[in-house]
N, C-alpha and C positions, 0 to 999 in steps of 0.2 A: 504494500500500500504506500509506503514511504517513497519508493522509487517512482510510482505514478505521480505523486504530489510534486516531487522535485523536478521530474521531467516536464510536467505541465507548467510549473512555475517558470522554468527556463524558456519553454515555448511561448508562453504568454508574454514574458518579458521581452523576448526578441521580436516576435511578430507584432505585439502591441506597439512597441516603439517604432517598428518599420511603418505600421499603419499611421501612427501619429505623424511621423516625418513626411509621409506622402501627403497627408491632409494639409499639414502646415506649410510645406515647402514645394509641393508638386513632385511629380515623378522624375527622378534623376536616372542617369545611365547606369549607375551602380550604387550599392548600399553605402560604400565608403565615402561617396561624395557628400553624404549628409554630415560627415564629421566636421566639415567647415561651417556648416550652418549653426553649430553649437559652440564655436570657439568663443571663449571669454578672455583667454590669456594665451599668448604664444608659448608659454612654458608649462601650462597646466593641462591635465587631461580634461575631457569634457563629458557631457551627458552621453554622447555617442560611445565614448570609450567605456564609461561605466556600464552601459547596457551590454556591450560585448563581453566585458570582463566578468560581470555577474552571470551572464548566460553560460559562459564557458566554465566558471567555477561550479555552477549547478549541474552541468553535464558530466563533469569528471567523475564524481562518485557513482553515478548511474552506470556509466560506461565501464568503469572498473568492476563494479559488482556483477554486471551482466556477463562479463568475460572472465570471471573468477575461474582459475584452473586452466585457462586456455593459454597456449604458448604465445599468442598474439595480443595478450592483455596490455602490453606496453603501448600499443597503438591507441587504446582507449584512454591512456594517460597523455600521449603526445598530441592527439587531435585537439583536445581542449587547450593544451599548452600553446599550440600553434595559433589557436583562436585568441588566446590572451595576447600573443605577440601582435596580432592585428589590432586588438583594442588599445594596446600601448603605443600605437603609431598613428595618431589621428591626423597628423600633418604630412601624410604620405605624399601628397601631390606637390608640395613646395619644398620639402627637405630631402636632400639626396639620400642620407642614411636611413631616414624613415621609409623612403620609397623602397629601398632594397629589403629592409626587414618586413615591411608591410606585405610586399609581394611574396616573399619567402614564407611568411606566416599563412597567407591565403593558400598557396600551393601545398604546403605541408598539412594544413587543416583538411583540405579536400582529400589528399592522398591517404593520410592516416585514417580519416573517417571511412573512406571506401574500403581500405584494407581491413579495418576493424569489422565493418558490416559483413564482408565476405568471409572473414576468418571464423565467424561464429556460424556453424553449420545451419542452424535453424533460420538464419537471416538471409541466406543467399538468394532464395527465390523472391522474397519481397523487395530486396535491393535491386535485383535485375529488372523486375517489373517496373519499379519506380524509376529506374534509370531510363528505361525506354519511354515511359510516360513523360518524364522530365525533358528528355531530348525532343520529343514530339511537340510538347508545349512551347519550348523555347524557339523551335523553328517557326512556329506559327506567329510568335510575337516579333514584330519588326522594330517597335520602339522600345528602347531600354533593354536590349537583348541580354546584356550582362546582368542587369538587375534581376530579370526574371529567371535567369539561369541560377543565380544565387538563391532566390526564393525556392526554386525547385530542389536545389541541393539541400538546403536547410529542412525543407518539408520532408524530403526523402529520409534524412537522418532521423528526424523526430518520429516519422511513421515507423521506421525500423525499430527504434527504441521502444515505442509503445507495443509493437508486435512481440518484442523479446521479453518484455516484463511479464 
């Protein structure tokens, strides 16, 4: 029961904030673009950062618990860590070092999430079906293609988590 609550809290936090950003600032080409809408200081993290960091921290215990005893459990640790890296680089478009770490975090979060989902035997089929659906949905969307790809990826991960619990 606790895993459901933690996963639901993470999902609501992430998707609720995304919906709020879309309503307030309009649809951007990727979710990371909203980080600049929340800038209050060039040295501080912002609300966008807090949302990603809290979502990642909520996901970590769920992913670790669900992969207990699996040789690939470390990917359930590294996927949220990579998401934390994304959250800690809110000025990715204007600062060279943050750009490198932000993109590294995005790539590693996707890679480790997919590996984690595939490594858990009972999750292979839901992940493959969701990947096909996500690919089809993003091909249909012409506007903000990357944003909708991100939405599909996050949605696929949360659906797989709820299937595994």
